[in-house]
N, C-alpha and C positions, 0 to 999 in steps of 0.2 A: 507609457501606459500609466494612468494615475493610480497611485497605490490603494485609493478607496475602492477601486474595482476588484481589486486581487480576491476579495471573499466571492464575487460572483464569476469571474472568468478565470480565475487563478493566477497564481504567480509564486514562484518559490524555487529556492535551489537547496543544495546539500553542501554542508560544511564538514570537514574532517577535523577532529580534535585528538592530538596524540596523547600518549599517557603523562606527558610533561605539560598539559594544557595549551600547548602550541596549536592555533586553530588557523585552518587554510580553506576558503572556499574551494570546492573541487568541480563545481559547475556554476555557470553564470546566475545571476540572482533570479531570473525568470524563466529558467530551463523548464519547469514543469508547471502543468495546470493543477496547482493545489495540492502539492505532496504532503502525505501525512501517513505516518506509521511504517516507515521502512523497516526492513529486516536483513540480517546477515545470516545466510545459511552455513551449514557445517561445510560446505563447499567453498566456503570464504567468498562467496559472490554477495553483493549487494543487491537488494530488491526494493525499488523506489516505486510506489504506487502513485499515479496522479488521479486524484479523486475525480475532477472534472472531465478529463479526456478518456477515462476507463482503461488506461493503460497502466502496465508495469514496466519499467525498464530495468534491465539486469546489467549489472556492472562487475567488472572486476577492479580491484583497488591494489594499485602500488602505494603502500604506506609512506609516510614521511620518515625520512632518514635523518636521524638526529645527527649523525657524524658530517654527513655531507650538506646538511640543510636544504636537500632537494625536496620541494613540496610534493605531497602525495598527488597522484593522478588516478582519475576514474577513466575506464574504458568501457564504452558501451558494447556490449556482447549480442544483446538480443531485446526485443521489446514483445511483451505479451499483450495482446489486445482482447481485454475482457468484454469490452462492449456496452458497460454500465458503468457509471460512477462506483469507485471502490473506496474502501477505507483501510484501516490498521491491518497490515499483514502479520502472519504467525507461521511459523515453521513447526512441524511436530518432530517427533523423535525418529521419523523415517526420513525426513528432510522434504516432505510434501509441503507445499505451501497452502495456507488456508485463507480465503479472502471473503469479507463480508462485502456484498454488492447491494446497490440500490436500483431496482429494475424501473422505477418511474421518477424521473429526473424533476418533474414538475411537483410531484408529491413530496420529494426530497426537499425542495427549495422552501416549499410552504411549512414542511416539518422544522426545518433549519430556523425558519422565523419565529415559529410558535410551536414547540414540541408538545405542549399541554393540550392543545386544541387539534392539532393535525397528527395524523399517523402517516408512516411511510414504509413501504413494502420492503422486505428483505430477501436477498438470496445468498446461499453461502456456496462458494466454489472450492473445489480443491484442485490443484496444479500439481502435476509431477513431471518429470523429465524422463523420457523414455527415448533411449537411442539418440540423444542430442536434441531432440524437439519437445517442447512443452505441451503436454497434454490436459485440457480442462474438462472437468467434469462437474456438473451443477449437482449439488449434493441435496439441497434442501432450497425451497422457495415457498414464501407465503405472500402471492401477489395482492393480496387484499388487506395485508397487515392485520389479520384476526389474532394471530398468535405472536408473531414475529414482528415487533414494531420497531423500527430504527435501530437495528442490530449494527453495532460499529466496531465489534469485536469478536473473534470466533477463536477457540482452542481447541485442539483435537488431542485426546488421550489415546495415544498408541496402543498401550496396554489393555484397556477397557473398550476401546473405540467409541467412546462417548464425546459428545461436543459440548463446550462450555460456551455461551454466548452472552453478550451484554450489549447495552446501549447506552447512550447518554440522556 
């Protein structure tokens, strides 16, 4: 697949860098359809969003062992299907995952090409794990981009219940 198409159809992998700055690819180079904004939870799991496919891959990580020089290993545990393009993940103090999503793919691509001229709707998702399965809740959506235009980051303050959102 030509690298020039990666921005449109996705491409990317994950690399692990140890505290000694030794880096190892833990997935093949084009495993994900445009990974962006992965997060590591208090549960030590790694959550990798794939913007284009609208999925989040959940991995456990066996880290690099400096003594044996055994490279790190990613083990896929689950896949969360959001059903729309997603961006930077964030975990709150409760361990819930907060995700900005883009409900209109056509408008998203127009916005990426010219964010001054075009708007793109935003959806905010909350995902938590209950009895071993991931539960998704749509918390907020502006399907016309009247107020929330191009939200790429969301943070949740557990203490106050407030959401903080930003875009590029």
